[in-house]
Each structure stands twice: as C-alpha cells, then as structure tokens.
Residue, then its C-alpha position, 0 to 999 in steps of 0.5 A: x540648485x533647483x528651480x522652483x516652478x508654479x503650474x496653475x489652471x485659471x480663468x481669465x479673471x484669475x480664478x483657480x478654485x474648483x477647476x476639476x469637479x463640481x464638488x472639488x472646492x465649494x468654499x465661500x459658496x463657489x458654484x462653478x466647480x468643474x469649469x476647466x473640464x471642457x478645455x481638458x481635451x485640447x491641453x495635449x496640444x500645449x503640453x510637452x510630450x515628455x511632461x514631468x521629465x525635468x521635475x525632481x520633486x513635487x510640492x503641494x499644500x495640504x488640500x491639493x495633496x489630498x485631492x491629488x492623492x485620492x486620484x493619481x495613485x489609481x491611474x495607470x503609468x501609461x498616463x505620462x502625468x500619472x507616471x511622473x507623479x507616482x514615481x517622483x518624490x512629493x513634499x507636503x506643506x501641512x501642519x495637520x497631516x503626519x502619515x501620508x499614504x501616497x508612495x514617495x510623499x513626505x511632510x515638509x517639516x519646520x518653517x515652510x519658507x526655510x524648508x522650500x529654500x533648503x529643498x531648492x538648494x538640494x539637488x537639480x532639476x525643477x521642483x513643481x507646485x501644483x494648485x496650492x494657492x495659499x502656499x504659492x502666495x507664501x512662496x511668491x512673497x518670499x521671492x522663491x518662485x523662479x517660473x510661472x507656467x499658467x494655462x489660462x482658459x477662456x472664461x470669466x467666472x466673476x467669483x472664486x479664489x484667485x491665484x495672486x494676492x498682495x505681494x510686498x513689492x512689485x515683481x518683474x516677469x519675462x515671457x519665455x514661451x507662449x502657445x494656445x490650443x484650439x479651444x482657446x486656452x493660452x499657456x504662458x510661461x514666465x521667468x520671475x524676478x532675478x530669473x527673468x533677467x536671464x530668460x530668453x525672450x519670446x520671438x515675434x514669430x512665436x508670439x504671432x503663432x498663438 
C-alpha cells in the first residue's frame, strides 16, 4: 500500500495560483504571478537532501502536468528534483490529453477516485501530488490523502485560487514535522485522517526551533 502525499506552496491566506512566473496562471485576472520566486533561494534549508527518494510515483492534473513537462525534462540530472521527476513514473488525471511526451508519463484512465485508489494499492513508497488544485480537492473529498506537505510563504495575496475548498465533513490533521527558512517560509507536514491517529507528534523542542 502506498501513501498519498500532497506537496503545495502557498501564501499565508492559502493562495496557490501563479507561484512560479507572471504568466503561469492569469485566470480570473490574477496579477501576482511569480510571488513565490523570492523565497526559492532558501527552500533548500527545509528540503531533505534525498528529496524524492521515497517517491515511487508522481500524480498531476492536466494543467500542472503541462507546466511541469515544459520545464523539468530540460533540467540536468545534477538537480535532485529533476532527477527524481524525470526518472519516476508519472500519472496524469486528464480527459483531454492522450499522448504524453514526458518520458514515463501515463494517462490515468477511468474514474479518477477509483484510479487513484488502485494506484495507492499497487506497490510501495509514496505517490506525490504537486500543485493540481482541482485534483487535490477531489482526493481530499474522497479521503484518499494521507499527508499534506505545505510550504507557506510569508505573504498575504488577497486574491487568487485557494488550495482548499468545501469538504463533505471536517477532517483531522496531526502535525508531524515543522521547520522554517531564514526568509520566513514555514514547512509544515501533517498526517491526514486515519493516518493522523498513528503519526508521531512534534516535540516541544522541535516546535520551538521554528
């Protein structure tokens, strides 16, 4: 059985839209694209040195896949994130794309909730979802998510697409890890739902180190 982990970069008010560049996502007239770039230089302080080592598959929605596929295949394998993304199987939840150019990428067939459930049941390690807000909200509603890894940048954007939407019922989280960078980004790892009851709590010493 594999774990399903959601990895997201957010503002303090929960906005995930247009993190990387001005024209990444202008839906709704969003004008703050590229807001996360100023914090990127310090992210190495809170990322594990073996980033991607436990990841046995990546999962994307269509729009996130298209953005990732336009960038990461062109990056050198000396970048550990590029090495992981380019060599690891990737699944895409899409009704419109049929032919995927990124090596190792496969269309996730059928009902997305059923397909992701089958993906979790097959193999070991962690299935990681990057971005893909619409897909994440579906998986949260279906109670398929085991872990949230949230990198919260010290900004209030006021407008833009938020990560979390309505859920059928409240869900429990348990803080499993917390760290921060010199630029004020807070990295939070939460166990979700049933996984939360078995997670080890963060100690007071760990929390005070943030």
